[in-house]
C-alpha positions as CSV (number, residue, x, y, z in Angstrom):
1,M,-2.1,13.6,-37.2
2,V,-5.5,12.3,-38.3
3,T,-6.1,12.6,-42.1
4,V,-9.6,13.8,-43.0
5,N,-10.9,13.1,-46.5
6,F,-13.0,15.8,-48.2
7,D,-12.3,14.5,-51.7
8,N,-15.3,12.2,-51.7
9,A,-16.5,13.4,-55.1
10,A,-13.5,11.4,-56.5
11,T,-14.2,8.4,-54.4
12,T,-15.8,8.0,-51.0
13,Y,-13.3,7.2,-48.2
14,P,-13.5,5.6,-45.8
15,K,-15.9,2.9,-46.9
16,P,-18.6,1.6,-44.6
17,P,-17.7,-1.3,-42.3
18,E,-20.3,-3.5,-44.1
19,V,-18.5,-2.8,-47.4
20,R,-15.2,-3.7,-46.0
21,R,-16.6,-7.0,-44.6
22,A,-18.3,-7.8,-48.0
23,V,-14.9,-7.4,-49.8
24,A,-13.1,-9.6,-47.3
25,E,-15.8,-12.2,-47.6
26,A,-15.8,-12.1,-51.4
27,V,-12.0,-12.7,-51.5
28,L,-12.5,-15.9,-49.4
29,K,-15.8,-17.1,-50.8
30,Y,-16.3,-16.3,-54.5
31,G,-14.7,-17.2,-57.8
32,N,-15.9,-16.6,-61.4
33,S,-19.5,-15.8,-62.2
34,G,-21.3,-17.7,-65.0
35,R,-18.3,-19.9,-65.9
36,G,-19.3,-23.4,-64.8
37,G,-22.0,-25.3,-62.8
38,H,-19.8,-26.2,-59.8
39,T,-20.4,-25.0,-56.3
40,I,-18.1,-22.0,-56.3
41,A,-19.4,-20.8,-59.7
42,A,-23.0,-21.3,-58.6
43,R,-22.7,-19.3,-55.4
44,T,-20.7,-16.6,-57.2
45,S,-23.4,-16.3,-59.9
46,E,-26.1,-16.1,-57.2
47,M,-24.3,-13.3,-55.4
48,V,-23.7,-11.3,-58.6
49,Y,-27.4,-11.7,-59.6
50,D,-28.4,-10.4,-56.1
51,A,-26.0,-7.5,-56.5
52,R,-27.5,-6.7,-59.9
53,E,-31.0,-6.9,-58.5
54,T,-30.1,-4.6,-55.6
55,A,-28.8,-2.0,-58.1
56,A,-31.8,-2.4,-60.4
57,D,-34.3,-2.1,-57.6
58,F,-32.6,1.0,-56.1
59,F,-32.7,2.8,-59.5
60,G,-36.0,1.6,-60.9
61,A,-34.5,-0.5,-63.6
62,K,-35.0,-4.0,-64.8
63,V,-32.4,-6.6,-63.5
64,E,-31.4,-7.8,-67.0
65,N,-31.0,-4.3,-68.2
66,T,-28.5,-3.4,-65.4
67,I,-24.9,-3.7,-66.6
68,F,-21.9,-3.8,-64.4
69,T,-19.0,-1.7,-65.8
70,L,-15.5,-0.7,-64.7
71,N,-16.5,2.9,-63.7
72,C,-18.8,5.6,-64.9
73,T,-16.5,6.6,-67.7
74,H,-16.7,3.0,-69.1
75,A,-20.5,3.1,-68.8
76,L,-20.7,6.5,-70.6
77,N,-18.4,5.3,-73.4
78,L,-20.6,2.2,-73.8
79,A,-23.7,4.4,-74.2
80,I,-22.2,7.2,-76.3
81,Q,-20.3,5.0,-78.7
82,G,-23.0,2.4,-78.8
83,I,-25.8,4.8,-79.7
84,L,-24.3,7.4,-82.0
85,Q,-23.7,6.7,-85.7
86,T,-22.2,8.5,-88.7
87,G,-24.4,11.4,-89.6
88,D,-26.0,11.8,-86.1
89,H,-26.1,15.0,-84.1
90,V,-25.6,15.0,-80.3
91,I,-26.2,17.6,-77.7
92,F,-24.2,18.0,-74.5
93,S,-23.7,20.7,-71.8
94,D,-20.8,23.0,-70.9
95,L,-20.6,21.3,-67.5
96,E,-19.6,17.9,-68.8
97,H,-16.8,15.7,-67.5
98,N,-14.2,14.5,-70.0
99,S,-15.9,11.1,-69.9
100,V,-18.7,12.7,-72.0
101,Y,-16.7,15.4,-73.8
102,R,-13.8,13.3,-75.1
103,P,-15.9,10.4,-76.5
104,I,-18.0,12.9,-78.4
105,M,-15.0,14.7,-79.7
106,A,-13.5,11.4,-80.8
107,L,-16.7,10.5,-82.6
108,A,-16.8,13.9,-84.3
109,K,-13.5,13.1,-85.9
110,S,-13.9,9.4,-86.7
111,R,-17.6,9.0,-87.5
112,K,-18.4,12.6,-88.5
113,V,-20.9,13.0,-85.7
114,A,-22.0,16.6,-85.3
115,Y,-22.6,18.2,-81.9
116,R,-23.9,21.2,-80.1
117,M,-22.8,22.3,-76.7
118,V,-25.5,24.0,-74.6
119,K,-24.6,26.6,-72.0
120,I,-26.3,25.8,-68.7
121,A,-27.9,28.9,-67.1
122,A,-28.7,29.6,-63.4
123,D,-32.3,29.7,-64.4
124,D,-33.8,26.2,-65.4
125,D,-36.3,27.7,-67.8
126,E,-33.5,29.4,-69.8
127,T,-31.5,26.2,-69.8
128,M,-34.5,24.3,-71.2
129,R,-35.0,27.0,-73.9
130,R,-31.4,26.5,-75.0
131,F,-31.7,22.7,-75.1
132,R,-34.8,23.0,-77.3
133,A,-33.1,25.4,-79.6
134,A,-30.2,23.0,-80.1
135,I,-32.3,20.2,-81.5
136,R,-31.9,19.4,-85.2
137,P,-33.7,17.0,-87.5
138,N,-30.7,14.6,-87.2
139,T,-30.3,14.9,-83.4
140,R,-30.0,11.4,-82.0
141,A,-29.2,11.9,-78.3
142,V,-28.7,14.3,-75.4
143,V,-25.9,13.5,-73.1
144,C,-25.5,15.4,-69.9
145,T,-24.6,15.3,-66.3
146,I,-27.3,15.3,-63.6
147,A,-25.0,17.3,-61.3
148,S,-21.7,19.0,-62.1
149,N,-18.6,17.4,-60.5
150,V,-17.0,20.9,-60.3
151,T,-19.7,23.1,-58.7
152,G,-22.4,20.6,-57.8
153,Q,-25.0,22.4,-59.8
154,I,-28.1,20.2,-60.5
155,L,-29.4,20.3,-64.0
156,P,-33.1,20.1,-64.7
157,Y,-32.6,16.4,-65.7
158,R,-36.3,15.4,-65.4
159,R,-37.3,18.2,-67.8
160,I,-34.4,17.3,-70.2
161,A,-35.7,13.7,-70.1
162,Q,-39.2,14.8,-71.0
163,L,-37.9,17.0,-73.8
164,C,-36.0,14.0,-75.2
165,R,-39.1,11.7,-75.1
166,E,-41.2,14.3,-76.8
167,N,-38.7,14.5,-79.6
168,G,-37.7,10.9,-79.9
169,L,-34.2,11.5,-78.6
170,C,-32.1,9.2,-76.5
171,F,-31.3,10.8,-73.1
172,I,-28.0,9.5,-71.6
173,A,-27.5,10.8,-68.1
174,D,-24.3,10.9,-66.1
175,G,-25.2,10.3,-62.5
176,A,-21.7,10.0,-61.1
177,Q,-22.2,12.9,-58.6
178,A,-25.9,12.4,-58.1
179,C,-26.5,8.7,-57.5
180,G,-26.8,7.9,-53.8
181,I,-27.4,11.6,-53.1
182,L,-30.5,12.4,-55.2
183,P,-33.6,10.0,-55.3
184,L,-33.0,8.9,-58.9
185,S,-35.2,6.4,-60.9
186,L,-34.5,5.4,-64.5
187,E,-38.2,4.9,-65.1
188,A,-39.8,7.5,-62.9
189,D,-37.4,10.3,-64.1
190,G,-37.8,9.3,-67.7
191,M,-34.1,8.6,-68.5
192,H,-33.3,6.1,-71.3
193,I,-29.8,5.4,-70.0
194,L,-28.4,6.1,-66.6
195,C,-24.6,5.7,-66.0
196,T,-22.9,6.0,-62.7
197,A,-19.9,5.1,-60.6
198,G,-20.1,2.5,-57.9
199,H,-17.4,3.9,-55.8
200,K,-18.7,7.4,-55.1
201,G,-22.1,8.0,-53.6
202,L,-22.9,4.2,-53.6
203,Y,-19.9,3.5,-51.4
204,G,-18.6,0.5,-53.4
205,I,-14.9,0.0,-54.1
206,T,-13.0,1.5,-57.0
207,G,-13.3,-0.4,-60.3
208,T,-17.1,-0.4,-60.2
209,G,-19.8,1.3,-62.3
210,I,-23.3,0.7,-63.6
211,L,-25.2,1.3,-66.8
212,M,-29.0,1.0,-66.8
213,T,-31.1,1.2,-69.9
214,D,-34.8,1.0,-70.8
215,C,-33.8,-0.6,-74.1
216,Q,-35.6,1.9,-76.2
217,F,-32.3,2.7,-77.9
218,P,-30.3,-0.5,-78.4
219,I,-26.6,-0.2,-77.5
220,R,-24.0,-1.7,-79.8
221,P,-21.3,-3.5,-77.8
222,L,-17.9,-1.7,-77.4
223,M,-16.1,-5.0,-76.8
224,Q,-16.6,-8.6,-77.8
225,G,-15.5,-11.7,-75.9
226,G,-16.4,-14.5,-73.5
227,T,-19.7,-14.2,-71.7
228,G,-20.3,-17.8,-70.6
229,S,-23.5,-17.8,-72.8
230,A,-24.1,-18.6,-76.5
231,S,-20.4,-19.6,-76.7
232,R,-20.8,-21.4,-80.1
233,S,-21.7,-18.2,-81.8
234,P,-18.9,-16.0,-83.3
235,E,-21.0,-13.0,-82.4
236,Q,-21.7,-11.2,-79.2
237,P,-25.0,-12.3,-77.6
238,D,-28.0,-10.1,-78.5
239,F,-29.5,-10.1,-75.0
240,L,-28.6,-8.1,-71.9
241,P,-26.6,-8.0,-69.7
242,D,-24.4,-10.4,-71.7
243,R,-24.3,-8.2,-74.8
244,L,-22.5,-5.5,-72.9
245,E,-20.6,-7.6,-70.4
246,C,-17.7,-9.7,-71.7
247,G,-14.8,-11.1,-69.8
248,T,-14.6,-11.9,-66.1
249,L,-16.8,-9.6,-64.0
250,N,-15.4,-7.7,-61.1
251,V,-17.0,-10.1,-58.6
252,I,-15.4,-8.5,-55.5
253,G,-16.6,-5.1,-56.8
254,A,-20.2,-6.4,-57.2
255,A,-20.2,-7.7,-53.6
256,S,-19.0,-4.3,-52.4
257,L,-21.6,-2.5,-54.5
258,R,-24.4,-4.6,-53.0
259,A,-23.2,-3.8,-49.5
260,G,-22.7,-0.1,-50.4
261,I,-26.2,0.3,-51.8
262,G,-27.5,-1.4,-48.7
263,F,-25.6,1.2,-46.6
264,V,-27.2,4.0,-48.6
265,K,-30.6,2.5,-48.2
266,S,-30.2,2.2,-44.5
267,R,-29.1,5.8,-44.1
268,T,-31.6,7.0,-46.8
269,V,-30.7,9.2,-49.7
270,E,-32.6,12.1,-48.2
271,M,-30.6,11.9,-44.9
272,L,-27.3,11.7,-46.7
273,Y,-28.1,14.7,-48.9
274,R,-29.3,16.7,-45.8
275,H,-26.2,15.8,-43.8
276,E,-23.7,16.6,-46.5
277,S,-25.5,19.7,-47.7
278,Y,-25.4,21.0,-44.1
279,L,-21.6,20.6,-44.0
280,C,-21.3,22.4,-47.4
281,D,-23.5,25.3,-46.1
282,L,-21.4,25.4,-42.9
283,F,-18.2,25.7,-44.9
284,C,-19.7,28.3,-47.3
285,Q,-20.8,30.4,-44.3
286,A,-17.3,30.3,-42.9
287,M,-15.8,31.4,-46.2
288,Q,-18.1,34.4,-46.4
289,E,-15.9,36.0,-43.7
290,L,-13.0,36.0,-46.1
291,P,-13.2,38.5,-48.9
292,E,-10.1,36.7,-50.5
293,V,-12.1,33.5,-50.9
294,R,-14.5,33.1,-53.8
295,V,-17.1,30.3,-53.6
296,Y,-18.5,29.2,-57.0
297,R,-22.2,29.1,-56.1
298,E,-25.2,31.2,-57.2
299,A,-28.3,32.1,-55.3
300,G,-31.4,30.2,-56.5
301,V,-29.5,27.3,-57.9
302,S,-29.7,23.8,-56.5
303,Y,-26.6,21.8,-55.7
304,V,-25.4,18.4,-54.7
305,P,-22.9,18.5,-51.8
306,I,-19.9,19.9,-53.6
307,V,-18.3,23.3,-53.2
308,S,-15.6,24.7,-55.5
309,F,-13.6,27.7,-54.2
310,T,-10.4,29.7,-54.8
311,V,-8.3,32.0,-52.7
312,A,-7.3,35.3,-54.3
313,D,-4.9,34.5,-57.2
314,E,-3.3,31.6,-55.4
315,P,-2.8,28.4,-57.5
316,P,-5.3,25.9,-56.1
317,E,-2.6,23.2,-55.9
318,K,-0.6,25.4,-53.4
319,L,-3.6,25.7,-51.0
320,A,-4.2,21.9,-51.4
321,A,-0.6,21.2,-50.4
322,W,-1.0,23.5,-47.4
323,L,-4.2,21.7,-46.4
324,S,-2.7,18.3,-46.9
325,Q,0.0,19.3,-44.4
326,E,-2.8,20.3,-42.0
327,G,-4.4,16.8,-42.4
328,F,-7.1,17.6,-45.0
329,C,-7.5,16.0,-48.4
330,L,-9.2,18.1,-51.1
331,R,-8.7,17.9,-54.8
332,A,-7.3,20.9,-56.7
333,G,-7.2,21.5,-60.4
334,L,-9.5,21.0,-63.4
335,H,-11.3,17.9,-62.0
336,C,-11.3,16.4,-65.5
337,A,-13.9,19.0,-66.5
338,P,-12.1,21.7,-68.5
339,L,-15.4,22.9,-70.0
340,A,-16.8,23.8,-66.6
341,H,-13.7,25.7,-65.6
342,E,-13.7,27.6,-68.9
343,K,-17.3,28.5,-68.0
344,L,-16.3,29.7,-64.5
345,G,-13.2,31.5,-65.7
346,T,-11.0,29.4,-63.5
347,A,-8.1,28.6,-66.0
348,N,-6.0,27.2,-63.1
349,G,-8.9,25.2,-61.6
350,T,-10.4,25.4,-58.2
351,L,-10.2,23.5,-54.9
352,R,-13.1,21.2,-54.3
353,F,-14.8,20.4,-50.9
354,A,-16.9,17.2,-51.0
355,P,-18.0,15.6,-47.8
356,S,-19.5,12.1,-47.3
357,A,-21.7,10.2,-44.8
358,F,-18.7,10.0,-42.5
359,S,-17.7,13.7,-42.6
360,R,-18.1,15.6,-39.3
361,E,-19.1,19.1,-38.4
362,S,-16.0,19.5,-36.2
363,D,-13.7,18.6,-39.1
364,T,-15.5,21.0,-41.4
365,L,-15.0,23.8,-38.9
366,R,-11.3,22.8,-38.5
367,L,-10.9,22.9,-42.3
368,A,-12.5,26.4,-42.4
369,A,-10.1,27.5,-39.7
370,S,-7.1,26.2,-41.7
371,V,-8.2,28.1,-44.8
372,K,-8.5,31.2,-42.6
373,N,-5.0,30.6,-41.3
374,Y,-3.8,30.3,-44.9
375,V,-5.3,33.6,-45.8
376,K,-3.8,35.2,-42.7
377,N,-0.3,33.9,-43.5
378,L,-0.8,35.0,-47.1
379,K,-1.4,38.5,-46.0
380,N,1.6,38.5,-43.7
381,G,3.8,37.1,-46.5
382,G,4.7,34.0,-44.4
383,N,6.2,30.7,-45.6
384,L,3.1,28.7,-46.3
385,L,4.6,25.4,-47.1
386,K,6.7,23.5,-44.6
387,K,10.0,22.0,-45.6
388,T,10.1,18.2,-46.1
389,S,12.6,18.0,-43.2
390,D,10.1,19.9,-40.9
391,M,7.3,17.5,-41.9
392,L,9.3,14.5,-40.9
393,K,10.0,15.8,-37.3
């Protein structure tokens, strides 16, 4: 049985052939970057610089202000903990991933940082009114996702960026579900700091992320250590990217990210968004035939290609297990975003459909048929989950 991955909001799978080739080449060709002047170090440093330049150009950032991280969570922690100080006030939304929510809660305890959570509305004008109303004299930053990892709802990020610039606030944007899907630019969109994963819509391998900054709000380093520069100093270098990058870089990850962004550029962001959104619309249309299925989308709201849904009062994990037996991989649960599920009223979570560049219409229709079969069996009181012994036959 062929396994089809519709859990691409967690990480895209499979990876493009050019990414797989880049990883294989990197294992054979590259060593450590910025640690020596010999041949291997030199060609590795050259590749890493080229990968950094590729990312910077793609997102309208400066090369030296483009930081490689372990993932988007790492990038967001660097930004949030490196910007906020004792006595500051920070604003975030009720659609945030735990990579935003938990660092802010930790700072609220340890550094006495105050916060305000803004409820995102279906209407962008109302959302902006709520953001404006949340600003205090000591507000330092607004941290919010560009698109929800649970529902895919796109926030009015350009307007939020403009609001921040008008009020002298730092805008830290979580682009994990938007980068590679929406045409984002650090400069053109007015963001001060853009954080993203490298292994989702950019098609790099896991263990990759990026932080890009316009340097209007200096970021204190979260870690200190070897950088291969200013080594005599007991302090972390005061220039980027070295200030925020210490220890050995994920060289293989950088090579994969360079190839992944190249893949996205060759397909174009617009085409990828159109293809994946079409599959989401196709799936949603099929689910409309089932009154037992609830899809968490609203009319008039813009979404990235993510669909959350539930079936009656069934635990999402039960349906996910059924679909796994049918050859489909979808993520069930809270998706590391309990605030969003509290907002939706889905205490047990949802099931998430998230296609990629490699997802096919035929597989989407087969998935919809499997959900319909699940609902049919549910009505008939059938045994939905196969026994382990049956699965091994």
